[in-house]
C-alpha positions in Angstrom: 75.4 -21.8 -49.3 74.2 -21.0 -52.6 70.7 -19.4 -53.1 68.7 -20.5 -55.9 65.4 -19.3 -56.7 62.7 -21.7 -57.5 60.7 -19.8 -60.5 60.1 -18.7 -64.0 59.0 -15.8 -63.6 61.4 -12.9 -64.5 60.9 -10.6 -63.0 61.3 -11.6 -59.1 64.9 -13.2 -61.1 65.4 -10.1 -61.6 64.7 -8.6 -58.7 67.3 -10.3 -56.4 69.7 -10.7 -59.1 70.2 -6.8 -59.0 70.6 -8.0 -54.6 74.0 -9.8 -55.6 72.8 -12.4 -53.2 71.5 -15.2 -55.8 74.1 -18.3 -57.4 71.6 -20.0 -59.8 67.7 -20.3 -60.7 65.2 -24.0 -60.8 62.7 -24.5 -62.6 59.6 -27.2 -63.8 56.8 -28.0 -66.0 54.4 -26.8 -63.6 56.2 -23.0 -63.1 56.6 -22.6 -66.8 52.7 -23.6 -66.9 51.6 -20.5 -63.6 54.6 -18.6 -66.1 52.4 -18.5 -69.4 55.0 -18.4 -71.5 57.2 -20.8 -74.0 59.8 -23.1 -72.3 63.0 -22.3 -73.9 62.3 -19.2 -74.9 62.1 -18.9 -70.9 65.2 -19.9 -69.8 66.7 -18.6 -72.1 66.6 -14.7 -70.9 66.7 -16.5 -66.8 70.3 -18.0 -68.3 70.4 -14.1 -69.8 69.9 -12.6 -66.2 71.9 -14.7 -64.0 75.7 -16.4 -65.1 75.2 -19.5 -62.6 73.3 -22.7 -62.6 69.5 -22.8 -64.4 68.1 -26.4 -63.9 65.5 -26.8 -66.9 63.9 -30.4 -66.9 63.0 -33.6 -69.6 59.8 -34.4 -69.5 60.5 -37.6 -70.9 60.1 -40.7 -69.2 62.4 -43.0 -70.9 66.2 -42.7 -71.6 65.7 -42.1 -75.3 63.7 -39.4 -74.9 65.8 -37.9 -72.1 69.1 -37.6 -74.5 67.6 -36.1 -77.3 65.5 -33.3 -74.7 69.0 -32.6 -72.6 70.5 -32.5 -76.0 67.9 -29.7 -76.8 68.1 -27.8 -73.4 72.1 -27.7 -73.4 72.1 -25.9 -76.1 70.3 -23.4 -75.1 72.9 -21.5 -72.9 76.6 -23.3 -70.8 74.8 -22.7 -67.1 71.6 -24.8 -68.4 71.7 -27.4 -65.7 69.2 -30.6 -67.0 67.2 -31.9 -64.6 65.9 -35.4 -65.1 63.3 -37.1 -62.9 65.2 -40.3 -59.6 64.1 -43.1 -61.2 66.7 -45.8 -63.1 66.3 -44.3 -66.9 66.6 -41.0 -65.3 69.5 -42.2 -63.3 71.2 -44.1 -66.7 70.1 -40.1 -68.5 72.3 -38.2 -65.1 75.4 -40.7 -65.3 75.1 -39.7 -69.6 75.5 -35.9 -69.2 78.2 -35.9 -66.9 80.3 -37.8 -68.9 80.1 -35.1 -71.4 80.5 -32.5 -69.3 76.8 -31.0 -68.7 75.8 -30.4 -65.3 72.5 -32.7 -63.8 69.7 -31.6 -61.2 68.4 -34.9 -59.9 64.8 -34.3 -58.5 63.0 -35.5 -56.5 65.0 -37.1 -54.0 63.2 -37.8 -50.8 65.1 -40.6 -49.0 68.8 -41.1 -48.0 69.2 -44.4 -50.7 68.0 -42.4 -53.6 70.6 -39.6 -53.3 73.4 -42.6 -53.1 72.7 -43.3 -56.4 72.3 -40.1 -57.8 75.8 -39.6 -56.5 77.2 -42.6 -57.8 75.1 -42.0 -61.6 77.6 -38.3 -60.5 74.9 -36.2 -60.7 75.1 -32.4 -60.3 72.8 -31.5 -58.4 70.4 -34.0 -55.8 67.2 -32.2 -55.3 66.0 -33.5 -52.0 61.9 -32.5 -51.5 62.3 -30.9 -47.6 58.3 -29.6 -47.6 56.3 -32.2 -49.5 57.8 -34.8 -46.9 56.7 -32.6 -44.2 53.9 -32.9 -45.7 53.3 -36.6 -44.9 54.0 -36.4 -41.1 58.0 -37.7 -42.4 61.2 -35.3 -41.4 62.2 -33.9 -44.4 65.3 -31.9 -42.2 66.3 -35.8 -40.9 66.4 -36.4 -44.6 69.1 -33.7 -45.5 70.8 -34.4 -41.9 71.3 -38.0 -43.7 72.7 -37.5 -47.2 75.5 -34.8 -46.0 76.6 -37.7 -43.6 76.5 -40.2 -45.6 78.1 -37.4 -48.8 80.5 -37.2 -46.0 81.8 -40.5 -45.6 83.2 -40.0 -48.9 85.8 -37.8 -50.6 84.9 -38.3 -54.4 81.4 -37.4 -54.5 81.1 -34.4 -55.6 77.5 -34.0 -55.8 76.0 -30.8 -53.8 73.1 -31.0 -52.1 70.6 -28.7 -53.2 67.5 -28.7 -50.8 64.3 -28.2 -52.5 60.5 -27.4 -52.3 61.6 -25.3 -49.4 58.1 -23.4 -47.3 59.8 -21.1 -44.8 62.7 -19.2 -43.5 63.2 -22.3 -41.1 63.6 -24.3 -43.9 67.0 -22.3 -44.9 68.9 -21.9 -41.6 68.1 -26.0 -40.9 69.3 -26.4 -44.2 72.3 -23.7 -43.6 72.9 -25.6 -39.9 73.7 -29.0 -41.7 75.9 -27.9 -44.3 73.9 -28.4 -47.6 75.8 -27.1 -50.2 72.3 -25.3 -51.8 69.1 -24.2 -51.4 66.5 -23.5 -53.9 62.7 -21.6 -52.2 60.4 -19.2 -54.0 61.2 -16.1 -53.9 59.0 -14.9 -51.1 61.0 -17.3 -48.8 63.7 -15.2 -49.7 62.7 -12.4 -49.6 61.0 -13.3 -46.3 65.0 -14.5 -44.4 65.6 -10.3 -44.3 62.1 -9.7 -41.1 62.4 -9.1 -37.8 60.1 -7.0 -35.8 63.5 -6.4 -34.1 65.1 -4.5 -36.7 61.6 -2.8 -38.2 61.1 -1.7 -34.6 65.2 -0.3 -34.5 65.1 1.4 -37.8 61.5 2.6 -36.7 63.7 4.1 -33.1 66.1 5.8 -35.6 64.5 8.0 -37.9 62.5 9.1 -35.1 65.9 10.1 -33.4 66.9 11.8 -36.4 64.1 13.8 -37.7 64.4 15.3 -33.9 67.7 16.8 -34.6 66.8 18.6 -36.9 69.4 17.5 -39.6 69.5 16.4 -43.3 72.3 14.6 -45.5 
């Protein structure tokens, strides 16, 4: 499974990139607003930190506007993935960009039927929002299972399932068990994967025993 971090904070991206665990970055208008930084400059700096896909979202809702904005975004760096909404206009723009060799992340997916359309449009990534489905008492992970089952029936589909709106470590574990290709999560959720009380307890005991030997390294 590829690990993307969902943030526009450069310090968080650098920290994770230094671990060697980071494969890409996703951003959106809300994250850019939260960062308080210039959009294009932020995307350019992120693309310098990571060599993998960096999703940058268009804000136009019409096809022509999406094409203009997507073309502008693709000039920032070769690893920019143009992010478009899962609408008919967005799918049309997706088809255009993928046929011209650009990576496309189709976002705001909430149903298997939507994911099927994105694959037909040639999306590089489809982003199902599992946490937002859980918020309204629907099963986000069941959507991942359904999409993986559908895509598995058609070898010609190359779209990767990018699990988004990840709220906690078990979303990541369950998505991995289902074979999802990619997940994107906030930095704190990714770092929480390493935590376990028995690891902490064992480490404390090892250090205590080592200190009792009186030796040094």
